[in-house]
N, C-alpha and C positions, 0 to 999 in steps of 0.2 A: 504494500500500500504506500502511496496512493497512485492514481492515474492522472497524468498531466498531458495536456495538449500544448505543444510548444512550436514556435516558428524558428527553424534552425536548419542548418545543413547536417544531415544525419552522420556524415563522416567526421564531424567535429564533436559529436556527442560523447561525453565522458561517462558512459555506462559500462557495466560489465560485459554486455553483449549488444550489438546492433543487428537488426534483421535486414537482410538483403532480399529485395524483390527480384529474384533471379529467373532465368529461363531453365528449361529442362536439362540443358547441357552443363550448367554451372560454370561455363567457361567465359563469362562476361558478356556484356551487351551494351545497350543504351540506357539512358535514364539513371535511376538510382544504382542499378547493377554496375554500369560502367564507372560511375563516380566512386563507388566503394572499391572496385578493383584498382583504379588509378591511385586512390589514397592509400590503400593497403600495400601496394607494391607488387612486384612480379611473384613473390613467394606465395601469395594467395592463390594465384592461378595454378602454380605448381601443385599445391595441396588439393585444389579442386579437381584436378585431373585424376587424382587417385580415388575419387569418390564414385565415379561411374555414372554421374548424372543424378537426377532427382525427379520423382513423379509429381504431377500437379497435386497440390494439397498436402504434400509431405515436406519435410525439412531435414537439412543436414547442417553440421556445425564444423567450423574450422577455427584456427587461430586468427587473431586480428592483425598481426604483424605490425605495420607502421601506423595503424589506426589507434586512437586513444582507447578504444574498446579492447578488452582481452579476447573476445570471441566475435565471430561473425556467424549468425544463423541464416542459412540460405533456404528460402522457401519459394516454391513455384506457385504463383497465383493463377486462377483460371482466366482465360480470355472470355470477354463478354460476347455471348451469342444470342442475346435477346432475353435471357433469364430462364429459359425452359430446358436448359441442358445441364442442370445440376451445379450451376455456377455458385449459388449461395452456399451449398453444403461444402463445396471445395474451398471456398474462401474462408469459411468458418474453420475448416480443417487446417488451413495454413496457420491461423493464429493459435489454435490449440496445439498443433505439433511444435510450433516455435516456442510457445510458453512451456511446454513439456520438456523440451531440450534445455531451456534456460533453468528450469527447476532442477533437472538432473545434474547439470553442471554447477549447481549452487550459486547461480547468479542472483545478486540482490537487486539488480536494475537491468532493464532491457529497453531498447528504443526501437520502435517500429516506424517504417514509412506507411503510407496508406496503400496497402497492397492492391495491385491490379487496377488502380485508378488512373494510371498513366497510359502508356501505349497499348495496354491490354484492354482498355476501353470500358472498364466497369464504371457505371454511373457513380459519380463522386459521393452524392448524398447517401446512396445505398451502401457503398463501400465503407463510409464513415460509420453508419449505423451498425453494420456487422462488426466492425473493429471495436467500437465502444461496448456493444452488448457482450461480445465474446470475452474481451479482456476484463470487463467489470465482473462477469460471472466467475472468472478464474480468481480474481482478487478477493472475492468474498470468502474463499476457502484457502487462500495462500497469501503469504507476506512477501511482497515484491514491489518495487517501484517501477512503474511502466510509463513510458513516454510514447505518445503518438506525435511524430515529427512532421510538421508541415513546412515545406520549403518556401512556398509563396502562396499568396491569397488565391490564385487560380486553382491551386491544388485542394482547396477546402470548400465544401459546400454542404450546408444543412438542407433539409427538405424545403422546397419552395413554399409550401403551405405554412410551415412553422415560421419561417423567416417573415412571410407576409403578415401572419397573425401578430407576431411580436412587434413588427414595424408599426402596424395599425394601433396596437395597444400603447406603444410609446407615444405616437402622435396624439392619441386621445387623452393621455395622462400626464404628459410632460408639462411641467410648469417652469417657465424661464426664470432662472434665479434672479435676473435683473428686476423682476416685479416684486422681489422681497428684500431688496438691498437696503431700503430706508424705512423700516417699520416705524421709526420714531415719528415720521411725518404723518402716519395714518392713525396715531394714537388720538383718542378723544382729547379735546382741548384741556379738560380737567387735569390730565396727567402732566401736560406741559406746564400748567400753572402750578402744580405741586412742585415740580422741579425748580421753577423760578422762585416760588414762595420760600423754598428752603434756603435759597441764596439771600433773600431779603428779609426773611422771617416776618413778612407782613402780607396779609390777605387784603385784596381790595374789596370794595363793597359788593361787587358781583360774586366774588368768591364766598362771601358770608351769607349770600342768599341761596339761590337755586343749587349751586354746585358745591357749597361748603360741606353739607352732610356727606356727599360722595367722597370728597377729598379727605375729610376727617376719618371716614371709615377706612379708606385706603391706607392712610398714615398709621392708623391704629393697627391694621393688619400687618404692615411691614415692621412696625416696632415690636409687635407680639412675636413675629417670626424671628427677628433678631434676638429677642430675649430668650426664645426657646431653642436656639441653635445647639446649645450644649446638650439639652435633652434629646434633640433630634439625632445628634451624632451618637448618642449612647444607645439608640434604638435602630441602628442600621439594618436594613432588610437583608434577606439572603443574598449572597453574592452570585455571580454568574456560575461559578463552579458548583456551588451548592444547589442552585436551581437545575443545572444540567444533570447532576447525579440523581436528584429527586425525580426528574422527568424520565431518566433511564429506568429507574426502579418502577415507576408507574407504568411505563410502556411494556414491561416484561422482557425487554431485550437484555442481552448480556453486554458488558462493556465492549467486547470485541465486535459484536454485531453492530453496535452503535457507531464506533469510530470507523469501521470499514464502510458502513453506509454513508458516513459523512465524508469519506475520502480523506481521512485524517491519519497521519502516521502514528503508530503505536507509542513511540517515544514522547510525542507531543501530548497525547492523551494522558500518559503517566504523569507528566508535569502538571496538567490541569487537575487531575485527580488528587495529587499530593499537596496542592497549594490552593486553599479555599479562596484566596484573594487574587488568583491568577486572572490577568486581563488579556483576553485573546484579541487577535485582529478581527476586523469586521467579517472578512470572508470565512474565517474559522467559526465565528459565532453563528453565522447564517447556515453554514454547513451542518452544524449540529441540529439547528432548528429544522432543517430539511430532513435530516436522518430520522428525527423523532416525529416527523409529519405534523408539526405544530400548525395551528391556525394562524392567520395573519396577526391577530391580536396577541397570541402567545409568542409568536416570533418577535414582535415588537417589544414585548415585555423582556424576552431573553436578551435582545439587543441592548435594551436600556440598562440591564444589569452590567453589560460590558462597556457602557458609555457611548452607545451608538443609536442611530435611528434610521428609519427608511424615509428617504426624501423623494419628492416628485420632481426635483430638478436634477436628478442623477439617473442616467440610463441604467447603470448597474442595478440600482434599487428598484427601478420600475420593472426590469426584467424579472427580478426576484418576485416582485408582487404578482406578475403575470402567472408565473408557475404555481405559486402558492394558492392564488385565487382559483386556478384551474385544477387544484389538487394533484398536480404532477410533481411528485417528490423524488423523481429519478435524478440524482445529483449529476450523473454523467451526461444526461440529456440537457440538463440546465447548463452545464459547462460547455457543451457543444454550442449552445445558443450564445452564451457569454463570449466565447472565443470568436464567433461569427460577427459579433458587434464590437469587437476590440475591447472587451472588458476583462477585468481580473476574474480568475476562476475561483470556485469554491474549494475549500479543503486546504491542506497544508502538507 
């Protein structure tokens, strides 16, 4: 754990293993295959010649040679023939076979390209969905950090319907932050008079009439709040960590089930569990809310415990709202959408 979607050159990934989208000969080719062979050096081709090729849907492993990765896992993806020739099953097998080899060779991290989505012609949105679903299923039962490496924006595409739905939701819910930059100007005049009256310590005649009771009430409230600050601090509500652990217990999930669903590393979860005052980052806090399938109100409460809120002037926040309101708590699908809109991903 966890699963990351990153934009990078896969030959530069510092993972234990990188996956090569190879052809059946394993002797190099175009695209990702050619790039990996060039970066690894001629020794890779020499070793590949000893393997005798690889069938579609299967995988073989070699050393990484001059690559930052220790191993290269070579898998042969299916060519797209319209979808009725077993392409889906073969593509799933590519990911399963590759992950199986990574586990067998005790890799803690592995980086995948989007297999078959290049010259093999597999529709990019379908290739992405298969990659996410297959890898996330594996990670629910295994501890490994997995990367899906996207070289450029053209290589990445979520479903047209999902992209359109989210775009429409953003358009309907986005509030330009410029409209909220000067809240002082929109306060009722009474509060502006309070501020000025504090400077002069004198109320004018208008203040003493219609608006005076409202001002006095406001001042009384603020003075009372200041006087009771010590009492308030002595009664601090439960922390983020305490709320998280309580919600996990209430959900009936184990700790491992929760942090894996949240796309969170086990070590980070251990820190949160051991420190009741732990302050997570916003994506981490939201990731746990998604894993626990909290309502929007509960999500905002959990965020508040960590010192955050959901805003309508932030695309990241609006996309989170979209998924929660639609009761879609698949964190990997949420991350697909966040990446498509150039936003931070959930988890850690």
